PASEBA-1860 file (N, C-alpha, C; in nm, 3 decimals):
! residues 89
1> MRAPNKPK> -2.520/0.559/3.014/-2.574/0.660/2.925/-2.499/0.791/2.945 ~ -2.474/0.859/2.841/-2.399/0.984/2.843/-2.490/1.099/2.881 ~ -2.437/1.192/2.963/-2.514/1.311/2.999/-2.535/1.396/2.873 ~ -2.648/1.467/2.862/-2.679/1.543/2.739/-2.573/1.644/2.699 ~ -2.508/1.711/2.793/-2.412/1.816/2.759/-2.267/1.771/2.764 ~ -2.244/1.644/2.789/-2.108/1.593/2.795/-2.050/1.584/2.654 ~ -1.926/1.632/2.631/-1.867/1.627/2.497/-1.858/1.483/2.444 ~ -1.876/1.469/2.316/-1.866/1.337/2.252/-1.720/1.302/2.230
9> RPSELTEE> -1.690/1.175/2.241/-1.556/1.124/2.213/-1.549/1.082/2.067 ~ -1.428/1.077/2.010/-1.416/1.033/1.870/-1.480/0.897/1.846 ~ -1.479/0.811/1.947/-1.538/0.677/1.928/-1.689/0.685/1.909 ~ -1.750/0.802/1.936/-1.894/0.819/1.919/-1.930/0.873/1.780 ~ -1.831/0.881/1.691/-1.855/0.924/1.554/-1.948/0.824/1.485 ~ -2.043/0.877/1.408/-2.139/0.791/1.338/-2.143/0.825/1.189 ~ -2.202/0.737/1.112/-2.222/0.761/0.968/-2.305/0.887/0.947 ~ -2.404/0.910/1.034/-2.490/1.027/1.022/-2.410/1.156/1.044
17> MIAAAMAK> -2.317/1.154/1.139/-2.234/1.271/1.164/-2.143/1.299/1.045 ~ -2.091/1.194/0.984/-2.006/1.209/0.865/-2.090/1.270/0.751 ~ -2.211/1.218/0.731/-2.297/1.269/0.624/-2.330/1.417/0.646 ~ -2.357/1.455/0.771/-2.390/1.595/0.801/-2.269/1.685/0.777 ~ -2.150/1.639/0.816/-2.028/1.718/0.794/-2.000/1.734/0.645 ~ -2.021/1.630/0.568/-1.997/1.637/0.424/-2.099/1.729/0.357 ~ -2.222/1.731/0.406/-2.323/1.821/0.350/-2.284/1.967/0.376 ~ -2.233/1.995/0.497/-2.187/2.131/0.528/-2.071/2.170/0.437
25> ADTHVCVG> -1.975/2.078/0.421/-1.859/2.107/0.337/-1.902/2.132/0.192 ~ -1.991/2.049/0.143/-2.042/2.064/0.007/-2.108/2.201/-0.011 ~ -2.184/2.243/0.087/-2.252/2.372/0.082/-2.153/2.488/0.073 ~ -2.042/2.477/0.144/-1.945/2.587/0.145/-1.853/2.587/0.023 ~ -1.814/2.471/-0.024/-1.716/2.463/-0.132/-1.780/2.463/-0.270 ~ -1.895/2.402/-0.283/-1.954/2.377/-0.415/-2.057/2.480/-0.458 ~ -2.056/2.598/-0.404/-2.155/2.700/-0.438/-2.146/2.733/-0.587 ~ -2.255/2.710/-0.659/-2.262/2.746/-0.800/-2.178/2.662/-0.894
33> SDRCYAFP> -2.125/2.550/-0.847/-2.040/2.467/-0.932/-2.107/2.334/-0.963 ~ -2.107/2.297/-1.091/-2.162/2.166/-1.127/-2.051/2.061/-1.137 ~ -1.926/2.103/-1.117/-1.812/2.011/-1.124/-1.744/2.006/-0.987 ~ -1.822/1.971/-0.886/-1.775/1.967/-0.749/-1.829/1.838/-0.687 ~ -1.743/1.764/-0.621/-1.781/1.632/-0.570/-1.733/1.614/-0.427 ~ -1.820/1.560/-0.342/-1.785/1.532/-0.203/-1.770/1.381/-0.187 ~ -1.661/1.339/-0.124/-1.632/1.198/-0.105/-1.617/1.168/0.043 ~ -1.720/1.112/0.106/-1.708/1.080/0.249/-1.621/0.957/0.270
41> DRLEDALA> -1.549/0.955/0.382/-1.472/0.837/0.420/-1.566/0.736/0.485 ~ -1.527/0.609/0.482/-1.602/0.506/0.555/-1.582/0.532/0.704 ~ -1.676/0.490/0.786/-1.669/0.513/0.929/-1.539/0.458/0.988 ~ -1.500/0.337/0.947/-1.376/0.276/1.000/-1.255/0.362/0.967 ~ -1.251/0.412/0.844/-1.138/0.495/0.801/-1.135/0.628/0.875 ~ -1.253/0.688/0.894/-1.261/0.815/0.967/-1.216/0.796/1.112 ~ -1.258/0.688/1.175/-1.219/0.662/1.314/-1.068/0.646/1.327 ~ -1.005/0.591/1.225/-0.860/0.571/1.227/-0.782/0.702/1.221
49> TCTPKGRC> -0.847/0.810/1.177/-0.778/0.939/1.165/-0.801/1.030/1.284 ~ -0.883/0.989/1.379/-0.918/1.076/1.491/-0.797/1.109/1.578 ~ -0.790/1.236/1.617/-0.682/1.283/1.704/-0.727/1.269/1.850 ~ -0.632/1.277/1.943/-0.669/1.271/2.085/-0.765/1.384/2.126 ~ -0.764/1.494/2.053/-0.853/1.606/2.086/-0.993/1.591/2.025 ~ -1.018/1.480/1.956/-1.152/1.454/1.905/-1.182/1.508/1.767 ~ -1.080/1.530/1.687/-1.100/1.574/1.548/-1.074/1.456/1.456 ~ -1.164/1.437/1.359/-1.152/1.324/1.267/-1.165/1.372/1.123
57> KVGWVVSR> -1.080/1.318/1.035/-1.092/1.347/0.892/-1.204/1.257/0.839 ~ -1.311/1.320/0.789/-1.428/1.243/0.750/-1.450/1.237/0.600 ~ -1.362/1.300/0.521/-1.375/1.294/0.376/-1.299/1.405/0.309 ~ -1.330/1.426/0.181/-1.268/1.534/0.106/-1.363/1.582/-0.002 ~ -1.341/1.704/-0.047/-1.424/1.765/-0.151/-1.332/1.810/-0.264 ~ -1.369/1.775/-0.387/-1.294/1.817/-0.505/-1.379/1.918/-0.579 ~ -1.319/2.034/-0.609/-1.394/2.140/-0.677/-1.315/2.196/-0.794 ~ -1.379/2.287/-0.865/-1.319/2.351/-0.982/-1.266/2.248/-1.082
65> GGRESHDV> -1.346/2.148/-1.106/-1.311/2.046/-1.205/-1.186/1.967/-1.169 ~ -1.158/1.954/-1.040/-1.042/1.877/-0.996/-0.919/1.961/-0.968 ~ -0.929/2.092/-0.988/-0.813/2.178/-0.965/-0.792/2.212/-0.818 ~ -0.896/2.199/-0.737/-0.886/2.226/-0.593/-0.946/2.110/-0.516 ~ -0.888/2.081/-0.401/-0.949/1.981/-0.313/-0.923/2.018/-0.168 ~ -1.016/1.979/-0.084/-1.010/2.010/0.058/-1.037/1.884/0.140 ~ -0.957/1.862/0.244/-0.990/1.759/0.342/-1.098/1.815/0.431 ~ -1.189/1.729/0.473/-1.298/1.770/0.562/-1.273/1.708/0.699
73> WLEVSTGL> -1.256/1.793/0.799/-1.232/1.750/0.937/-1.352/1.787/1.021 ~ -1.391/1.698/1.110/-1.504/1.719/1.199/-1.456/1.715/1.343 ~ -1.491/1.817/1.419/-1.467/1.815/1.563/-1.589/1.748/1.624 ~ -1.570/1.624/1.669/-1.682/1.540/1.709/-1.763/1.601/1.823 ~ -1.697/1.664/1.919/-1.769/1.716/2.037/-1.859/1.834/2.005 ~ -1.824/1.913/1.904/-1.900/2.035/1.875/-1.975/2.031/1.743 ~ -1.936/1.943/1.653/-1.995/1.939/1.519/-1.933/2.040/1.424 ~ -1.827/2.108/1.468/-1.758/2.206/1.383/-1.690/2.135/1.267
81> VKLIAQTS> -1.711/2.186/1.147/-1.651/2.129/1.026/-1.543/2.225/0.978 ~ -1.422/2.172/0.954/-1.312/2.253/0.903/-1.267/2.199/0.769 ~ -1.241/2.289/0.676/-1.191/2.252/0.544/-1.044/2.289/0.538 ~ -0.961/2.192/0.507/-0.818/2.215/0.495/-0.779/2.193/0.350 ~ -0.732/2.298/0.284/-0.694/2.288/0.143/-0.578/2.189/0.127 ~ -0.591/2.099/0.032/-0.481/2.007/0.001/-0.386/2.078/-0.092 ~ -0.258/2.057/-0.069/-0.157/2.119/-0.155/-0.099/2.015/-0.248 ~ -0.062/2.058/-0.367/0.002/1.968/-0.464/0.146/1.952/-0.425
89> T> 0.197/1.831/-0.441/0.339/1.808/-0.412/0.414/1.767/-0.534
END
């Protein structure tokens, strides 16, 4: 059993953590927009993106009618959610 204050490892990522991260991202990106969509990654896919430092890409958010999109990254140990703007290539 893990000690209560011990940092979580990426392998401890759960569907619930992904859902909570996506809800936070939706709250920040989709304020006042009816054309904003959050797309969570499947748990297996999110686990495949985890870095050695415990950050995992857990989904993406499309806003402004598809003109903007952000990758949603979760720092598993702290619950910190980061939005990284996707650039067009």
